[in-house]
N, C-alpha and C positions, 0 to 999 in steps of 0.2 A: 504494500500500500504506500503510495507516494503522496499522501495528503500533506498539505502545508502545516507547519507547526501551529498556526493559529486555528486551523480547522480541527486538528486533533485536540488542541487545548479546549476549544469550545465543546467538543464531544465529551471530553473528560470532565469538564466542569459541569455539564448538563447531567452526566451520569452521577456525579458526586452529589449534586443538589437533589436529584431524584432519589438517591439512596437515603439522604436525610429525610426527605418527605415520606418515603416508604416506612422508615423506622417510626416516625411520628404517627403515621396512620395505623401501623401495625399494633403498636402498644397503647395508643390513646383511643383508638376507635374500633378497629377490626377485632383484635384479640387482646383486650386488657388483661394484664397479669392477675392471677388469682392469689398468689402467695406472697407477692411483693407489692409495695405501693407503686402506683403508676409512675410517680415522679422518679422513683429509684430506677425503674426499668428504662424510662426515657433518658435519665442521666447516664446510665451504663451504655445505652445503645446510640445516643445522639451526641453526647459531649465529645467522644473521641473524633467524630467526624467534623466537629466544629473547630478543633484545635489547629488543623492546617490552614484555616483562614488567617491565622497570625502571619503566615508566610505568603499571603495572596499577592503581595507586591512582586513576587517571583512565581508566576503561575506554574512553571516547570517544577520548582521545588515543592510547592503546595501539592501538585498532583502526584509527585513522587511519594510524599508522606501519606496521602490518601490511598495511593496504590498499595503501599505497605500495610496500612490499616485495613484495606478492603479484603485482605487475605483472611482476616478473622470473620468478616461478614460472609465471605464465600463459604467458609467452613460451617458457619451458623446456618446458612441457607441450605446447604447439603444435609446437615443433621436434621433440620426441621422438616425438610421435604420427605425424609425417610421416616421420621418418628411421629408426625402428626398429619393425618389426612386432611383435617380442617385447615391447617396452615400451609398446605402444600403450595397453593398458588402464590401467596406473598413470598414464600421461601424461594420458589423458582424465579420470581421476578428479582429477588435479591441476588441470586446467583447470576442472572443475566446482566444486571447492572454492574456487578463487580467484574465480570468478564469484559464488558464494554469499557469500563474504566481502565482496567489493566491493558486491554488492547489499544486504547487511545494513548495510554502512556508509552507503550512499546512502539507504536507507530510514530510518535513524536520524537523519538530518540535520534539524535544526529549521529550518523555513521561515518566512519572514516572512509575515504575513497580507496578502492582496492588498488594496490600497486602490483607491478609485474611479479611473476613467480620467481622465486630464488633458485 
C-alpha cells in the first residue's frame, strides 16, 4: 500500500477515535458491567486510549503509542468474541478497529530505498 502519510494518519486517527467510542458505548450503554462500577470499567478501558493524545503534536508518535496499546484491545476482542455470544459483535468490531489501526500505522512507516545487492 503506497498511501501518503497523511492518509494513513487520518485512517489511524479515525480508527483510534472509533475505538474510544466503541469502549464508551460498550461499557456505558450496550453491556454495562455487573460486578464493577461503570466508571471503573470506563476508566480501565478508555483512559489508556486517551493518554497518547498528550503526544498528538506528533501524530506518528501518538499513533505508535496507540498501536502498542491496541494490542491489548485486540486480545480483549478475541477473548470476548470467544467467551460471550452476546458481546461477540462489539468484540469483533474491536478486533477490526485494532487491525485497521495497526495496518495504518504499518502503512505509514517510511522505508529505506533498496540498494543494489552485495
